[in-house]
N, C-alpha and C positions, 0 to 999 in steps of 0.2 A: 036164627039163634044158633044153629050148629056152626055156622061160619065164625060167629063171634067166639064160641068156645074153642074152636081150632086155633084161631089167632091168639087167644088168651094163653093157650099152652105154648105156642111158639114164642110169644112175648116173654113168658116166664123163663123159657130156655135162654133167650137172648139176654135178659137181665142178669141171670145167674152167670152166664158166660162173660158178660161185661164186668161184673163184680170180681170174678176170679182174675181176669186179666189186669184190672186196675190194682188189685191187691198185690200183684207181682211186680209192679213198676218199681224200677230202681233197686231191685233185689241185688243185682250185680252191676258192675260198671260195664261200659259199652265195648263191643267188639271193635277192632280197628276199622273195619269197613263202615260200621255205624258212625264212628267218629268222622270219617272222611265225608260221608253223605251229609252229615249234620253240618260239617264245615262249609260245604257248598251252600247249604240253606242259610247259614249265618251270614255269608257274604251277600246273598241276595237281599236279606233284610237289613243288614247293618250298613252295607256299602252301596246298595242299589245296583249290584252287579247282576242284573236280570239275565243277561246273556251268558253269564259264567265265563267271561273271557279275561278274568283277572289273574291273580297269581297262581291259583291251583289248577292243575291239569285235569280236564274232564274228558274221559274216553267212554262215557256211558250216556244213554239218552237221559234227558234232564227232568222228565215229568214228575217222577216221584219226589225229587228234591224240592220242587215247588210246594208240594203238600207239607213237607217238613217246615219249609219257610212260612207257610200259612199258619201252621201250628205255633211257630215261634212268634209270629206277628199277633196272633190272637191271645196267647198266654202272656205275651210281653216278657218272656224270659228264655234265655238259652240254657235249657236244662235237658237232662237225659229223659225225663218224663215227657216233656214237650216234644222231643224228637221222636219218641216211640208212640205217642198218642195216635197219629194217623193210622198206623197199622192195626191198632186195636179196633178202630172204627171200621177199617176195611175188612177185618176178619168177621165182624158182626154182619156187615153188608153181604159178604160171601155166603154166610149161613142163611140169611134171609132169602136171597135170590135163588140159591140152590134149592131151598125148600119150595119156592114157587115153581121152579123148573120141574121138580119131581111131582108136585101136585098136578101140574098141567099134563105131564106125560103119563103118569100112572093112574091119575084120578083116584088116588088112595091116600087118605090122610095119615094112616098108620105108617106107611112107607116113608112119606114125606117128613113126618115128625121124627121118626127114628133116624133118618138121614141127617136132619138138622141137629139132633142130639149127639150123634156120633161125631159129626164134624166139629160142633161147638166144644165138646169135651174131650177131644183127642189131645192127649198130653203133648204130643209132638206139635200139633197145630197151635196149641196154647203157647208153647215155648217160643215159636217164631212169630206169633201174633203180638208179642210184647217186645218187639225189636224195631230197629230202624233199617232193617234189610229191605231190599226191593221186592222180594218174592211174594209177600202177602198182598201188596197192592196190585202186582201183576196178575195174581190169581183172581182177585176181586173183579177186575175189569174184564178178564177172560170169561168168568162166569156170567157177568152182566151181559156180555155180547151174545152168549148162548140163549139167555132168557129173552133178549130182544128179537132173536130169530123166531122164537115161538110166538111172539106178539106181532110178527110180520113187519117189524120196523127195521128193514134191511140196512138202510143208510146209517141209522144209529148203531146197529149191531156192528157193522164194519168199522165205524168210528171208534167204538170202545174196544174192539179187538186190536186195532192199530194203537189205541191209547195204552192197552196192556203191554204191547211191545215197546212203547215209549217209556214205560216204567222199567221194564227189563226185557231185552230182546229174546229171551228164551221162548216166549210164546210164538215167535216166528216159526219155530220147529213144530209147533202144534197146529199149524195151518191145515194139515190133512185131517186132524180131528175136528176142527172147525167146519171144514167143507163137508166132511162126512155127516156131521150133525145136520147141516142144511139139507143134504140129499136124502139121508136115511130116516131121520126122525120127523122132519116136517111132512114127509110123504106127499109132496107136491109133484105133479108131472113136470118133466124137463121143460116142456113148452111154456109152462106157467113160471117156472123158476128163472128162465132165461131173461124174462122181462125185468127181473130184479138185479141182474148182474151189474147194470150201470150204477144202481144205488149202492151196491156193495163196493164197487170201485171208487165211486165219489166219496163215500164215507171214509175209506181207508186213506185216500189221497189227502183229505183234510188234516190228517195227523202226519203222515209220512213226509209229505212235501215240506212243511215247516221245519220238521226235525232235520231233514237232509240239508235244507238251506242254512239252518242254524249251525250245524256241524261244519258246513263248508265255508261259511263267511263270518261267523261270530264266535264260535267256541274256541277254547284254548285247550289243546292245539287244534288247528284247522283240520277238518276231516277226522276228528278224534274218534267218533263212534265207528268209523270204518277201520281204524287202526287197532280197535280193541281185540279183534280176533288174531291180529299179528302180534300185539304186545303182550296179551294176557292169556289167550287161549288159541295159539296158532294151530293146534292139532284138531280143533273142534270140527272141521270139515273133512276129517279123514277117519278111516275105520280103525278100530282096535282089534288086535288079534289075541289079546289076553282076556277075551270076553268072559271066560269062566270066573277068573279072579275078580273082575269088575262087577259081575252080577252078584257074587257073594257079598261084596262090599255094599252094594245097593240094598240087598236083602237085610243086611245087618242094620243099615240106616233106617230101614222100613219097620223095624220091630216095634216101634212106639207109635206108629201112625194110628193104630186102633188100640193103643194102650198095652196090648200084649200080643206076642206073635200068634197065639192061638186064634184070636179074633181075626187077625190079618189073613192067615191061611184059610180059615173057615169062610171068610168073605169071598175070596177068589174061587175056592172050590165050590161054594154054594151057588154063586152066579153061573159058573161053568156048568154045573149040574142042571140048573134051571133052563139054560139055553139048550143043552143036549136033550133034555126031556121035551122042551118046546118044539124041537124039530119033528119029533114023532107024535106029539100030541098038540092039538091046536092051542096056541098060546097067543093071546092078543098083544102081549108085551115082548114078543120075541125080538123084533127089530130094535126096540129100546134097550133091552138087556144086552143085545149084541153090540150096540153102539158103546155102552159103558165098558163092557169087558174088552172090546177092541181098543178103546181109548187107554185102558190100563195097560194092556199088553204092548200097545204101540209105544207108550211112554217108556216102559222099562226096556224094550228092545232098542229104542232110540238112544237112551242115555248109557246103555251097555255097549252097543256096537260103535257109536260115535264117541270120539274122545273128549267128552265133557270132563272137566276136572271133577273129582268126586268129593263134593260137599253135601252134607246131609240136607241143607236147606233147599237143594235143587228138587227135592221130592214134594215140596209144598203144593204145586198145582194139581197133584194127583189125589190129595187128601179127600176132597168131596166125592170123587169117583169111587174110591175104595169104601168110603162111608156108606155110599149108596149100595154097593155090593153087599155089605154086611146087613144093612137094613132090609134089602130084598130077600136075603137068605133067612134072616130071623122071621120076617113076615110070612115066608113060605111055611116055616114050622108052625107058626101061630095059626095059620089057615087050616092046618090039619086037625088041630085040637077042636073038640066038639063043644066043650063046656066054656061058657063065656068067662066064668070066674077063673078057670085054669089059664085062659088066654091072658087075662089081666095080671094074674100072679106071675106067670112066666115072663111077660114083658117087663114087669116091675123089677123082677130079680135080675134080668139081663141088664137093664138100665142102671140099677144100683151098683151092680158088679162093675160095669164099665166106668161109672162115675167114681167109684172108690179109688181108682188109680190116681185121681187128682191129689190125694193125700200123700202120695209117694212120688210126686212129680219131680222134686228136686233130685232124687236119686236116679229116676228113670231117664231124665233129660240132662243129666250132668254133662257139661261141656258144649251143649248146643243151645242156640237162641239166648234167651234171658239168663240161662244157667251157665253161660260162658264166664269163666272166673279169672282168666289170665290177666285182665286189666285191673282187677281189684287191688286197690292201694294207690293207683296212679292219681286218683283225685286228691289224695293227701300230698303226694309229690307236687301236684299242680298248685295246691294251696300254699305250700312252702315257697314255691318259686314265684307265685303272685306276690307274696310278702317281701321277696328279695329280688324283685326284677330290677334290672339295671341296663341302661343303654350301652354300657361298655362291656357287658358280659355276654358271652356266647354260650349257647346250648349245644352240646354234642350228644346225639343219641347213639348208643351202641346197639345196633340192630335196626332192621328196616321197618318194623311195625310201630316202633315208638313214636315216629314222627306223625303218624296218623292220630295217635292219642293226643299228641301235642296240638294238632290242628283244632281239636275241640276243647280240651281241658285247659289249654294255655292260650286260648283266643284272647286278643287284646293285650297280652303282656308285651312289655317294651324292652325286649332283649335285643342285643346288637344283631344277632342272626341265630339260626338253628340249622344244623346239618346232621345227616346220618352217616355213620361209618360202620364198617362191617367186620373189623378186627381191631384188636388193641394197638397194633402197630400204627394204625392210621390216626389215632387220637391226637398225638402231638403234631403230626403233619398238618392236621386240619384245625389246630388251635390258633387263636390269635393272641397277640401280646396283651396281657392283662388277665382277667379272671375268666375261666371256662368252667361250666358245670357239665359234668359227664353223667348222663342218666343211663342206668343199666337195668335190664330185666334179668333178674337172677335165675329165672326159670329157663332162660334161653342162653345163658352164659356158662361156660364150662367152669368147673371148680378151679382148674389151673389158672384161667383168666381172672377169676374173682380173687384168687390169692395174689396174683400180680397187681391187680388194681388196688387192693388194700395195702400193699407194700409201697406202691409207687405214689399214690395220691391220698389226699385227706378225705375220709368219708364224713359227710356233713349231715346226711339225712337218710332215713330208710323207712319203708312202709310197705304194707301188704297183708293180705289175709285170704284164706280159702275156707269154704264150708265143707266139712266132712259129712258123712251120712248120719253120724251120731251127735256130734257137737261142733261148735265153731272152733276150728284150730287156727293157730296164728303162725304165719311165716312171712319173712320179708321178701316180697315179690320184686320190689324196686329199691334201688339205692342211688344216691347222688354223691358223686365225688367232686372235689374242687381241685382244679389245676390252675395255678397262677404261672403264666408264661412270662418270662422276663425279657427274652431276646427273640428275634426272628430266626427262623431256620435258614434264611438266606445268608 
């Protein structure tokens, strides 16, 4: 009966977490990366381009794109909500399996349920759970791989660890954490573990070999996933010497992981104190606590000293670890209290206080995840262009991010071509005889250039909006200018 009650509480947490995420779907338009990933998935479904060797260049592992494609196939619509639905499911899966991991390791329902609660209702985690970024799926499969180690299913564990890197390669850098989990947490003698190494290797090969072969012989461009670190993050394998500045940026990005900086710092300090106390006093969970704290510090040291680009979403894999640190610290305080009613009241107050930040999530997470607002208004631009599509008309994007929006929102439109230019002098050089539509993001265009565009070309449409903390305010994020070219430049 007790087990049923425990899972009923977990089920309630998951249902509320699911409801919150679904209620945020399509609040804002998609980030340019979400649009690109969704465009890959649309080609898979619409054109049968399973190998992704068509017109769009793919320099990332493809596994997450297949989940978006599956969502499109099931919902039978290419929409923002369908593209973001897989990550909602993955975020719930992560909470569920991390709950099971903590239950097995600590054999304490209170710690497990608090960890699930803090992970599920982290405003930071919610913000990225309702996106089509790769990070949420990567984290889900990484957590699943850890759970399978505890179940002694080594082949499947390595399979899903590799699958995690197939969603996003960042978990390759978490290999030391994965191996430390096997060695430290399972507490198996080396002679016993060595018999499972083949299973681990075979499980990883089942994913890595097909991805390597795909990239080498099928993908566009060939060997694309190997060129990623050259084309997009060439410094990622080198050390940074401005680590102080980088660490401050990462801390700033971390402030919403546990809804308030106070909870974040308390979690780290609390787990550190428990480990320190455990060294001098017998603590059955010392190794487990040490693993999670080591995982947290390793992650921050890694992204601080190695030159990863600094995007807030890179912190997603560490969310359940820090949620556990907070749960462990809160539970330590609860264990000191003598009165059972006081324990219940204290726990309830902490959980309600933590949950209350949900109601301020738009302000706290402005600019990240689902609360990214730069694309707002492009859907209206796309609707206008859908109504005015023409085989003889060319689209010219002023700026490099707009083409990604176009891949998604202007899919299936029948324009002559679309091209990106990066300054106003290149507009006429890249125009074709006849009608040209120039799409401009006003937030990324100087006032001087906007003034020039308004004098030189005919403005035919504008759209856009942003949400302020108090009310919905209106601004034109996007504009379309028409340029009719009569003669060739030659």
